[in-house]
C-alpha positions in Angstrom: 32.0 -2.6 -34.8 30.2 0.3 -33.3 27.9 -0.1 -30.2 26.0 1.5 -27.4 25.6 0.8 -23.8 22.2 1.1 -22.2 21.1 1.4 -18.5 17.7 1.0 -17.5 17.1 2.1 -14.2 13.9 0.8 -12.6 12.6 0.6 -8.8 14.0 -2.7 -8.1 16.9 -3.2 -10.5 19.3 -1.6 -13.3 19.2 -3.7 -16.4 22.4 -3.0 -18.6 22.7 -3.9 -22.3 25.6 -3.7 -25.1 23.9 -3.3 -28.4 25.4 -3.0 -31.9 24.9 0.4 -34.2 21.5 -1.3 -35.4 20.3 -1.8 -31.9 20.5 -5.5 -31.8 21.3 -6.3 -28.1 24.8 -8.4 -27.9 25.0 -9.0 -24.3 22.9 -8.0 -21.2 23.1 -8.1 -17.6 21.7 -6.4 -14.4 22.4 -4.9 -11.0 20.1 -5.6 -7.9 18.3 -3.5 -5.5 18.9 0.2 -5.9 18.1 1.0 -2.3 21.5 1.9 -1.4 22.0 4.5 -3.9 24.9 7.0 -4.1 28.1 6.7 -5.9 29.2 3.1 -4.3 25.9 1.8 -6.3 27.0 3.9 -9.3 30.2 2.5 -9.5 28.8 -0.8 -9.3 26.5 -0.1 -12.3 29.4 1.2 -14.3 31.4 -1.8 -13.6 28.6 -3.9 -15.2 28.7 -1.8 -18.1 32.3 -2.2 -18.5 32.2 -5.9 -17.8 29.7 -6.1 -20.9 32.4 -4.2 -23.2 35.0 -6.2 -21.9 33.2 -9.3 -23.1 32.8 -7.9 -26.6 36.5 -6.6 -27.3 35.7 -6.0 -31.0 32.7 -3.3 -30.0 33.8 0.2 -30.2 31.5 2.1 -27.8 30.1 5.2 -29.3 27.1 6.4 -27.0 25.2 5.8 -23.9 21.5 5.7 -23.4 19.9 6.0 -19.9 16.2 5.2 -19.1 15.6 6.5 -15.5 12.4 6.3 -13.4 11.5 9.7 -12.2 11.2 12.8 -13.9 14.2 13.9 -16.2 14.8 17.5 -16.7 18.0 18.0 -18.6 20.8 16.2 -16.5 18.5 16.0 -13.4 16.5 13.6 -11.9 13.3 14.5 -9.8 10.4 12.8 -8.4 12.2 9.5 -7.9 11.7 8.4 -4.3 12.6 4.6 -5.3 16.1 5.8 -6.2 17.9 6.9 -3.1 20.3 9.7 -3.6 20.0 9.8 -7.5 18.3 13.2 -7.4 21.7 14.8 -6.1 23.8 13.5 -9.0 24.3 14.5 -12.4 24.3 10.9 -13.8 24.9 12.0 -17.4 28.2 14.0 -16.5 29.4 10.9 -14.3 28.6 8.4 -17.1 30.6 10.7 -19.7 33.5 10.8 -17.3 33.7 6.9 -17.0 33.1 6.0 -20.5 34.1 9.2 -22.6 31.2 9.1 -25.0 27.8 11.2 -25.4 25.2 10.3 -23.1 21.4 10.8 -23.5 18.9 10.3 -20.6 15.0 10.3 -20.4 12.5 8.7 -18.2 12.3 5.2 -18.5 8.7 5.0 -19.6 9.2 7.8 -22.3 12.1 5.8 -23.5 10.1 2.7 -23.6 7.6 4.5 -25.6 10.3 5.4 -28.2 11.2 1.7 -28.5 7.6 0.9 -29.3 7.5 3.9 -31.9 10.7 2.7 -33.7 10.6 -1.0 -33.5 7.5 -2.0 -31.8 3.8 -1.9 -31.5 3.5 2.0 -31.7 5.1 2.0 -35.2 3.1 3.6 -37.9 0.6 5.2 -35.5 -0.6 8.7 -35.5 -1.7 9.0 -31.8 -0.5 6.3 -29.5 -0.3 5.5 -25.6 2.2 3.7 -23.8 1.1 2.3 -20.4 3.7 1.1 -17.8 2.5 -0.8 -15.0 5.1 -2.2 -12.8 6.7 -1.2 -9.5 5.3 2.3 -10.5 2.6 3.5 -12.9 3.4 6.1 -15.6 2.2 6.5 -19.3 3.8 8.2 -22.5 1.6 9.8 -25.1 2.8 9.7 -28.6 2.2 11.9 -31.5 3.6 10.6 -35.0 7.3 9.6 -34.5 7.5 11.8 -31.3 7.1 11.2 -27.7 5.5 13.9 -25.8 7.5 15.3 -22.7 5.4 18.2 -21.3 6.7 21.5 -20.0 8.6 20.1 -17.1 9.2 16.6 -18.8 6.5 15.4 -16.5 3.7 14.4 -18.9 2.1 11.0 -18.0 2.9 11.1 -14.4 -0.2 9.3 -13.5 0.9 8.0 -10.3 -0.7 11.0 -8.9 -4.1 10.8 -10.4 -6.8 11.0 -7.9 -9.2 8.1 -7.7 -12.4 10.3 -7.1 -12.9 14.2 -6.1 -12.9 13.5 -2.3 -9.3 11.7 -2.7 -6.8 13.6 -0.3 -3.9 11.6 -0.9 -2.3 14.2 -3.2 1.2 15.1 -4.0 1.4 17.7 -1.7 0.5 15.3 1.2 3.2 13.0 0.0 1.3 10.7 -1.6 0.7 9.1 -5.2 -3.0 8.0 -4.7 -3.4 6.0 -8.1 0.1 4.0 -7.7 -0.4 3.3 -4.2 -3.6 1.5 -5.0 -3.0 -0.3 -8.3 0.7 -0.2 -9.2 2.7 -3.5 -8.3 4.3 -2.3 -5.4 0.7 -0.7 -4.3 -1.1 -3.9 -4.8 1.7 -6.0 -2.9 1.6 -3.7 0.1 -2.1 -3.6 0.3 -2.5 -7.3 0.0 -0.1 -7.8 2.6 -2.0 -5.5 5.1 -5.3 -7.1 3.9 -4.4 -10.8 4.2 -1.8 -10.5 7.0 0.9 -12.2 5.1 3.7 -11.1 2.9 2.5 -11.2 -0.8 4.5 -10.1 -3.7 2.2 -9.0 -6.6 3.3 -11.9 -8.8 1.6 -14.5 -6.1 -1.4 -12.0 -5.5 -2.5 -12.5 -9.2 -1.7 -16.3 -9.0 -3.7 -16.8 -6.2 -6.4 -14.7 -7.9 -7.0 -17.7 -10.1 -7.6 -20.3 -7.5 -9.1 -18.0 -4.6 -12.5 -16.0 -4.7 -11.4 -13.4 -2.0 -8.1 -12.8 -3.8 -9.8 -12.5 -7.1 -12.1 -9.9 -5.6 -9.0 -8.1 -4.3 -7.2 -8.2 -7.6 -10.4 -7.2 -9.5 -10.8 -4.1 -7.3 -7.3 -3.2 -8.8 -7.8 -3.9 -12.1 -11.1 -1.8 -12.1 -9.3 1.0 -11.2 -6.7 0.7 -13.9 -9.4 0.0 -16.4 -11.0 3.3 -15.4 -8.1 5.5 -15.3 -7.0 4.4 -18.6 -10.4 4.9 -20.1 -10.1 8.4 -18.9 -6.8 8.9 -20.6 -8.3 7.3 -23.8 -11.1 9.9 -23.8 -8.6 12.6 -23.4 -5.9 11.6 -25.9 -8.0 9.3 -28.5 -5.0 7.0 -29.2 -5.1 4.6 -32.2 -3.5 2.1 -29.8 -2.6 1.4 -26.4 0.5 -0.5 -25.7 0.9 -2.1 -22.1 4.2 -2.8 -20.8 6.0 -3.4 -17.3 6.2 -6.3 -15.0 2.5 -6.7 -14.4 1.9 -7.2 -18.0 3.2 -10.8 -17.5 -0.5 -10.9 -16.3 -1.8 -9.2 -19.5 -4.7 -11.5 -20.0 -6.5 -10.2 -16.5 -5.4 -6.9 -17.2 -6.7 -6.8 -21.1 -10.3 -8.2 -19.9 -10.5 -5.4 -17.1 -9.2 -2.6 -19.5 -11.2 -3.4 -22.6 -14.3 -3.6 -20.6 -13.9 0.0 -19.6 -12.8 1.0 -22.9 -15.8 -0.3 -24.6 -18.1 1.0 -21.8 -16.6 4.5 -21.7 -14.7 5.5 -24.6 -16.4 7.0 -27.8 -13.6 5.7 -30.1 -12.0 2.7 -28.3 -8.3 2.2 -29.3 -6.9 -1.3 -29.9 -5.1 -2.5 -26.7 -1.9 -4.9 -27.1 0.9 -6.1 -24.9 4.4 -4.3 -25.4 6.6 -5.8 -28.3 9.4 -6.0 -25.9 7.1 -7.3 -23.1 8.9 -6.1 -19.6 11.9 -5.0 -21.5 10.8 -1.9 -23.3 12.7 0.5 -21.0 16.0 -1.3 -21.7 15.3 -1.0 -25.4 14.3 2.3 -25.3 17.7 3.2 -23.6 19.3 1.6 -26.6 17.3 3.9 -28.8 18.6 6.8 -26.5 22.2 5.4 -27.1 21.7 5.4 -30.8 20.5 9.1 -30.8 23.5 10.2 -28.6 26.0 8.7 -30.7 24.3 10.2 -34.0 24.1 13.3 -32.3 28.0 13.5 -31.9 28.6 12.5 -35.6 26.2 15.0 -36.7 28.0 17.7 -34.9 31.7 16.6 -36.0 
């Protein structure tokens, strides 16, 4: 049976899956923190993929898909501060050498949008918007069956959106203003500073349901998220918005804040839903990339 390996490189872990030729996941695993980076870390990731293959001896590997945080331009990775050392390696070449099959790589959020287009909530939409709210923040715009990449492959890098016209936390100053304020990592960092104790984002959201001070803190971040997504909706006029990423686990809170802004500000408010794949859209997108790589090889033979 033909199959593909999928690698989803995130800000805190790499999820790895083996799927069959129809995109059904047969086995999956993950590798922890990527802070170490470099070839030692990549060898661990490759070994994880090899272990999955060994666990399914009947599977013949025909392709690899990689979802990568940061910006993907051909075989290079840029703007990936959470992946130490990855901007200096040709990951596609390394994976090809390790597994001897074709490799396709794309930004993780664009891969997630591809999965939603082919098997999820964006299927049969004309214009769509996939919003990833996790360690970082990013979006992908879709048109028909296509995911928009932009001239440099950097469309949807909303981490760098300014919060107002006086905002000086810009890219050139080494900041990503919106991400630092409203992403999972940004909320955790600001909450830790504000409340004086280490607080992961999940705990901040949990405490918001019990304590008015925490609720006010969370509401401020949610209001900013709703504001920025409303602006994007005015710009792109999507039929549907799909929300994924780790913060989507608190979708009820996100939905209330985002829908309020959509109804207030957007001439044609789109439908808002949670990702079909929940927090795993990037991994299933990497599966789709692996299938594309395998088909491309077959068509060239």
